C-alpha positions in Angstrom: -0.5 4.0 19.2 2.7 6.1 19.2 4.8 3.3 20.6 3.5 0.9 17.9 4.3 3.5 15.2 7.9 3.8 16.5 8.2 0.0 16.5 6.9 -0.3 12.9 9.2 2.5 11.6 12.4 0.5 11.4 10.6 -2.5 10.0 9.1 -0.3 7.3 12.5 1.2 6.6 14.1 -2.2 6.3 11.4 -3.4 3.9 11.9 -0.4 1.5 14.7 -2.0 -0.5 12.7 -5.2 -1.5 9.6 -3.0 -1.9 11.4 -0.7 -4.3 12.7 -3.7 -6.3 9.2 -5.2 -6.5 7.5 -1.9 -7.4 10.1 -0.9 -10.0 10.0 -4.3 -11.7 6.1 -4.3 -11.8 5.9 -0.7 -13.0 8.5 -1.3 -15.7 6.7 -4.4 -17.0 3.3 -2.5 -17.1 4.7 0.7 -18.5 6.5 -1.0 -21.3 3.1 -2.0 -22.8 2.4 1.7 -23.3 5.8 3.4 -23.8 8.9 1.4 -24.6 11.1 4.5 -24.5 10.8 4.6 -20.7 12.7 2.2 -18.4 12.3 1.9 -14.7 14.9 0.3 -12.4 15.5 0.0 -8.7 18.5 1.5 -6.9 18.3 0.7 -3.2 15.3 2.8 -2.0 15.0 4.8 -5.3 13.0 3.9 -8.4 15.0 5.4 -11.3 13.2 6.4 -14.4 15.1 6.8 -17.7 13.4 8.5 -20.6 15.0 8.1 -24.0 15.1 11.2 -26.3 12.1 11.5 -28.5 12.6 10.8 -32.2 13.0 13.9 -34.3 13.3 16.2 -31.3 16.9 15.7 -30.5 18.2 16.0 -27.0 19.6 13.5 -24.5 18.0 10.9 -22.4 16.7 12.2 -19.1 16.7 10.5 -15.8 14.9 11.1 -12.5 14.5 9.2 -9.3 11.6 8.6 -7.0 12.4 7.9 -3.3 9.9 5.1 -2.4 9.6 6.3 1.2 7.8 9.4 -0.1 4.9 7.3 -1.3 4.9 4.6 1.3 5.2 6.3 4.7 1.5 5.5 5.3 2.4 1.8 5.8 3.7 2.0 9.4 0.7 4.3 10.2 -1.7 1.6 8.8 0.0 -1.2 10.6 -0.1 0.8 13.9 -3.9 1.5 13.5 -4.7 -2.2 12.8 -2.6 -3.6 15.7 -4.1 -1.0 18.1 -7.6 -1.9 17.1 -9.8 -3.7 19.7 -10.9 -6.4 20.3 -7.9 -8.6 20.1 -8.1 -11.3 17.5 -4.7 -12.3 16.3 -5.7 -14.1 13.1 -8.1 -11.3 12.1 -5.5 -8.7 12.6 -3.0 -10.6 10.5 -5.6 -10.8 7.8 -6.4 -7.1 8.0 -2.7 -6.2 8.1 -1.9 -8.4 5.0 -4.8 -7.0 3.1 -4.1 -3.4 3.9 -0.3 -3.6 3.1 -1.1 -5.5 -0.1 -3.4 -2.7 -1.2 -0.8 0.0 -0.4 1.9 -2.0 -2.3 -0.4 -2.0 -5.4 -0.8 1.7 -4.9 3.0 2.1 -4.7 3.4 0.3 -8.1 0.9 2.8 -9.7 2.6 5.7 -8.0 5.9 4.6 -9.7 4.0 4.4 -13.0 2.6 7.9 -12.4 6.1 9.2 -11.7 7.4 7.6 -14.9 4.5 9.2 -16.9 5.3 12.6 -15.3 9.0 12.2 -16.1 8.2 11.3 -19.7 5.8 14.3 -20.1 8.2 16.7 -18.5 11.0 15.5 -20.8 8.8 16.1 -23.8 7.7 19.5 -22.6 11.3 20.6 -22.0 12.2 19.6 -25.6 9.2 21.3 -27.2 9.3 24.4 -25.0 13.1 24.5 -24.7 13.3 28.3 -24.2 10.4 28.6 -21.6 9.4 27.1 -18.3 6.0 26.2 -19.7 4.4 22.9 -18.5 1.8 21.1 -20.6 -1.7 20.5 -19.3 -1.2 16.7 -19.1 2.1 16.9 -17.2 0.6 19.6 -14.9 -2.3 17.2 -14.1 0.1 14.3 -13.5 2.3 16.5 -11.3 -0.6 17.5 -9.0 -2.1 13.9 -9.1 1.2 12.4 -8.0 2.0 14.9 -5.3 -1.5 14.8 -4.0 -1.2 11.0 -3.5 2.3 11.4 -1.9 1.0 14.0 0.6 -2.2 12.1 1.4 -0.5 9.0 2.8 -1.9 9.5 6.3 -5.4 9.9 4.8 -4.9 6.7 2.7 -3.8 4.8 5.8 -6.9 5.9 7.7 -9.3 5.1 4.9 -7.8 1.6 4.5 -8.0 1.0 8.2 -11.7 2.0 8.2 -12.2 -0.2 5.2 -10.7 -3.2 6.9 -12.7 -2.4 10.0 -16.0 -2.3 8.2 -15.2 -5.5 6.2 -15.2 -7.5 9.4 -11.7 -8.9 8.9 -10.7 -8.3 12.5 -13.9 -7.3 14.4 -13.7 -10.4 16.6 -17.2 -11.7 15.9 -17.5 -15.4 16.5 -18.3 -17.7 13.5 -21.9 -19.0 13.4 -22.4 -22.3 15.1 -25.0 -24.8 13.8 -27.7 -25.9 16.2 -26.7 -29.2 17.8 -23.0 -28.9 16.7 -20.8 -30.0 19.6 -17.4 -28.7 20.6 -15.0 -29.7 23.4 -15.4 -26.8 25.8 -11.7 -27.0 26.7 -10.5 -27.0 23.1 -9.3 -24.0 21.2 -12.1 -22.0 19.7 -12.7 -22.4 15.9 -12.9 -18.6 15.4 -9.1 -18.2 15.7 -9.2 -16.1 18.9 -6.9 -18.5 20.7 -9.2 -18.8 23.7 -11.1 -21.9 24.9 -14.4 -22.6 23.1 -16.4 -22.2 26.4 -14.9 -18.7 26.9 -15.4 -17.6 23.4 -18.0 -18.7 20.9 -19.5 -21.1 23.5 -20.0 -18.2 25.8 -21.6 -16.1 23.1 -24.0 -19.0 22.2 -25.1 -19.3 25.8 -25.8 -15.6 26.0 -27.8 -15.6 22.8 -29.9 -18.6 24.0 -30.6 -16.9 27.3 
């Protein structure tokens, strides 16, 4: 497990730049439907949020940056858990890995949106309560929500791994075979295991009939 994690770390790090570009573009597109004063752009591995000054309140535009690795470090953990899961079924593991990483990517987009919302609320609070360090209730909620998700990446990885396990994506169970359906015993099994049919589903069918 540790060896797999070390192997996936550089792959995850290399994928952060395109992941940041994708997450920032999607978040900016979605957020513009609700607040056009906020823009989100990617800068290498950082999603930069720019908040324009609110009308009638004066002040200057504010900018903040979210390092994408702080909300995606669960990805190499999830990949390691899936690859280390037994039994070995390559196609099933690829499906589980694709599904898990896709879900985490969607979560990353919403994490960027949450960061943009937090930056917008904090900018507003700073202008309204310029002489104090007071934080509004909504911005405080967004602060704890965002940081809760960031710190719970290992938990999110484990939950997704358990979800893919229970979904049957890579549990290695053979596909059902209709009675009387013939297969070449020496051909590759139709379940995607890569083994001969007689040593995979054919063997399972013989055991069940016995």
